[in-house]
C-alpha positions, 0 to 999 in steps of 0.5 A, a space after each residue: 167229171 173225174 170225181 164222178 168217175 171215181 165215185 162211180 168206180 167205187 160204188 157198184 150201184 152208181 156204176 150200174 146206173 148207165 154212166 156211159 161217160 165213165 166207160 171205155 170207148 168214145 164216151 169215156 174221154 174228154 177234156 180237163 184243164 191242160 189236157 185230156 182224159 181217157 178211160 181205158 177200162 173199169 178203174 183205169 184212167 189215162 191223163 195226157 197233157 197238151 204240152 209235156 214238161 221237159 222234166 216230166 216222167 211217165 207215171 203210173 199211180 195205183 191204189 186199192 190193190 187191196 180193197 181195205 186200204 182206203 187212204 191212198 184212194 182218198 189221196 188219189 181223189 183229192 189229186 184228181 180234183 186238183 187236176 180237174 179244177 186247174 189247181 194243178 196244171 197237167 204236164 205229164 202223162 199219167 196212168 191212174 189205176 184203182 185195183 181190186 174193185 170188188 174188194 174195195 166195194 166190199 171193204 175187204 183185203 181181197 175177195 178170193 186171192 191176194 191180187 198183189 201176188 199175181 202180177 207175172 206174165 204167163 200167169 196160169 190161174 183163173 178167176 176174178 182176181 187173176 183176170 184183173 191182174 192180166 187187165 192191169 198188166 196189159 194197161 201198164 204195158 200199153 202205157 209204157 209202150 206209149 210213153 217209154 221215157 223215165 218210167 215211174 210206178 208208185 203203188 200206194 198201200 196201207 198196212 194192216 198193223 201199226 209200224 215203228 215206221 208208219 210210212 215206208 217204201 218197199 223196193 222191188 227186187 231187180 236182176 237182168 232179164 233172162 233171154 226167155 223174158 225178152 220184151 215184145 218188139 212193141 216195147 221200147 227197151 230203156 237205155 239204162 236202168 232207172 235211178 232210185 231217188 231216195 231223197 224224193 222218198 224222204 221229202 215225200 214223208 217216207 221214214 224207211 226203205 225196205 229192199 226186197 231180196 227176190 221176186 215177189 210178183 207184186 204190182 210194183 215188181 211187175 213194172 220194175 221187172 218187165 219195164 225197168 221202171 223206177 217202182 215202189 210199193 208205198 205203205 202210207 200208214 195203217 188200214 182204216 175205213 173211208 173217212 177215218 184217214 188222217 190225210 194231213 200225215 200224207 202231205 209229203 205224198 200229196 206234194 210229190 203227186 202234185 209235182 209228178 202231175 205238173 212234170 216238175 222236179 220234186 224238192 229233195 231232203 236229206 237221208 238223215 231220218 230215212 232208215 234202210 233195211 234188207 230182207 234177210 229171211 222169209 217165213 212161209 206158211 207151208 202147213 196148217 200147223 204153221 204159227 207165229 210165236 209172237 203176238 198178232 198185234 206186234 208192230 212192223 219193224 219190231 226187233 227180236 234178239 238172237 235165240 228168239 223163236 219166231 215161228 213153229 211148224 210141224 213140217 218145217 220145224 221152228 225158226 230161231 233168230 241166229 247171227 244177229 237181231 231181226 225185225 219183222 215186217 208184214 207178219 200174218 200167220 193166216 195167209 194162204 198155204 205156201 204164201 209168205 207169212 212174214 219178212 225178217 229184215 236187218 238194217 243196211 246202208 243206203 245203196 248206191 242208185 244205178 
């Protein structure tokens, strides 16, 4: 059933052939070994165990927020198949989300605008992707209201370019919520801020951690900011078409997903091979004349020395590296106007978890 749900969700032709059991409502629910499933919306699936493990977390797993990032979707498919077959024993509440369905079907990063910049309450934009952002925010709000303890959100992606560290985690920026953004009364306030489990990231095969410096309104940031969840954007290699992904390179993530589904502690690793970076600057495309001065195929975490010019813009002028070397992450000179064209980062020490 769950593999057919995934197929029907990803294939518009199948989705239009009357698969009532894959739609929200009474038909869109049923049993699986150890629990039950419920379809909350197109591409939104909740799994509820019969017995919740003492070590279970309330887990949101999302993939396909960008439609051409296929490896996480294939990994989710494997994971759901293992749950449905009983090879994994469901013992934790899970919310599974496939994000931008039209862009997944079109094998494109997005259709009209970048969905992963729209996860903010009070969003005033209109169109298919803003509406999808609102739907996904409501789904997360409802799930964390039902299961408020030990919240975790793993938003899985792949990068559009090579990387010095192919698998890395982006940690959303966090600060105390202002009074104007109090949670609704139906939302339980967590008693403490979440801990970040760096050793779990290392055991899952992450090679680097990037600490965000300001609000970015990504999906993982939404869960962190509004629900005080432990949340990460996970980059799991490079963008490739369906069927061309090396899922063996994601064995660590596969193991972590299995442990989360079964509500058991995950084996940890040392931090010896995990590198930490802090964002130092953000390059913005503020005019049509903006350009990055380095090659378009430069890898993530490539380092540039002091004195190097990294960007030029007739309005804002050049950006020159000062004070110390900087590494570039997510460079893309072709983003929409007033959008981020690159992050510039420096190494830092592992922060203490709150």
